[in-house]
C-alpha positions, -999 to +999 in steps of 0.1 A: +724+603-065+714+639-071+684+648-092+708+666-115+726+633-121+693+615-127+683+641-153+716+636-172+715+599-169+679+595-180+677+622-207+639+628-200+617+639-228+601+672-219+571+682-240+567+720-242+538+740-253+553+774-249+554+809-262+570+821-294+594+844-276+612+816-258+608+783-277+644+783-290+660+793-257+640+768-238+649+740-262+686+749-261+685+752-223+670+717-220+695+702-243+723+719-224+710+705-192+708+670-206+671+666-212+654+661-246+630+689-256+599+683-278+583+715-289+549+708-304+514+721-302+495+704-331+461+692-319+466+660-338+496+649-318+499+667-285+481+639-266+503+612-280+535+633-272+523+640-237+517+604-230+552+594-240+569+623-222+586+625-188+569+658-182+547+683-199+554+721-196+526+745-204+535+782-208+508+808-215+532+836-226+517+841-261+481+830-258+455+822-285+426+798-287+446+772-307+473+771-280+448+768-252+431+738-268+465+722-273+473+727-236+440+712-225+446+682-248+482+677-236+475+682-199+446+658-198+466+632-216+495+637-192+471+631-163+458+599-178+493+586-181+507+599-147+530+624-164+537+655-143+524+688-157+542+721-150+522+753-155+539+787-161+511+813-158+530+841-176+513+874-170+483+860-150+467+890-135+479+914-162+447+909-182+414+892-174+420+869-203+452+855-190+438+851-155+407+833-168+427+810-190+451+800-162+422+792-139+406+772-166+437+752-170+441+744-133+405+735-131+406+712-161+437+691-152+458+682-122+491+701-123+522+688-105+539+722-102+529+759-107+559+781-113+556+819-115+563+852-098+544+862-067+518+883-086+511+855-111+506+829-084+484+852-064+461+858-093+458+821-101+443+815-067+422+846-065+445+868-043+454+904-051+489+915-059+501+942-081+515+933-115+532+952-144+530+934-177+545+900-170+565+912-140+555+912-104+550+947-089+555+958-054+536+941-027+535+937+010+521+902+014+537+872+030+551+852+000+556+820+020+520+821+033+507+827-002+527+798-016+514+775+010+479+786+005+482+781-033+498+746-029+470+735-006+443+749-029+457+734-061+471+702-045+505+707-062+540+720-057+540+758-059+572+777-068+573+814-064+605+829-079+620+862-068+650+875-049+645+843-029+626+814-043+599+796-023+590+760-031+563+743-012+537+715-013+517+730+015+532+710+043+570+713+037+586+745+024+621+753+010+636+787+004+664+789-023+687+819-023+708+811-054+707+831-085+716+866-099+696+897-109+711+896-144+687+867-151+659+894-153+678+910-182+675+880-205+640+872-219+628+837-213+649+828-183+618+822-162+602+802-189+633+781-193+633+776-155+598+761-157+611+737-184+641+727-162+617+721-134+598+697-157+630+679-165+638+675-128+603+663-120+605+638-149+637+622-133+625+625-097+607+592-092+578+611-077+598+633-053+585+664-069+590+689-040+627+680-034+634+678-072+618+712-077+639+727-049+671+713-064+661+725-099+658+761-086+690+760-067+710+744-096+696+770-120+707+797-097+742+783-093+746+781-131+735+818-132+760+828-105+789+811-123+779+825-157+777+861-143+810+858-126+827+846-158+810+874-180+809+902-154+807+936-172+802+921-206+764+925-208+734+902-210+743+887-244+775+872-231+758+861-200+731+843-219+756+822-239+777+814-208+746+805-189+737+779-214+772+766-211+769+763-174+737+743-176+760+717-191+792+724-171+779+726-136+786+692-120+767+677-090+799+683-070+800+720-080+763+724-074+765+708-039+792+732-028+773+763-039+737+753-033+718+775-008+686+757+001+669+761+035+640+740+047+618+762+068+612+749+103+646+732+105 
């Protein structure tokens, strides 16, 4: 059975502490996929919600002290109850504050997966890479080598998204070439991807690396079909159809369009 089927069969609860720009889109995307979103950051309940969830997704897009405290409470509770934590370090490297907060989070809890662009991931582990706002700038480094180094340092799955996506646990590495550039014209598509990764990890039975690779490829397939069906209509039409495809793409359709390569094979 595919991980996609497992997500839809199990309807995992995904606890999101995310940013104000993307909360609605992330919740709708998870519902479309077949997961159950829980969007909550109150200090009084985040530990309880994390403990009952299938995954916890922490997104630092709109930072403040209250949200940081919520993330620490939820992440530590998730660790105590063996719930995978996905961290999306939005804009790490853009400001010292974001970089410091991200490093504090990874030092305070064990994350299952780190999902970001190459500049964000580089800054989390103390490497240099240019960054513009929350977008990766130009760089000449080896993305696969950076991902492997980060995975070994953080003891987690590292996902670097870009024209091709790199997914690694430090010993095995996958490259996914599904997707479409129009995703970059809709705000929150990266943040929703992190939430989708959380849903796949929740349904994976501990096979986090393989589940993450399938999540990336499935997400890209949904984007490709959505773009084909709305070509020339603009990002608004694409966004709606993309949500539709998160529901409509079947395991069979996904299998026929998936482009995942395991390096070394």
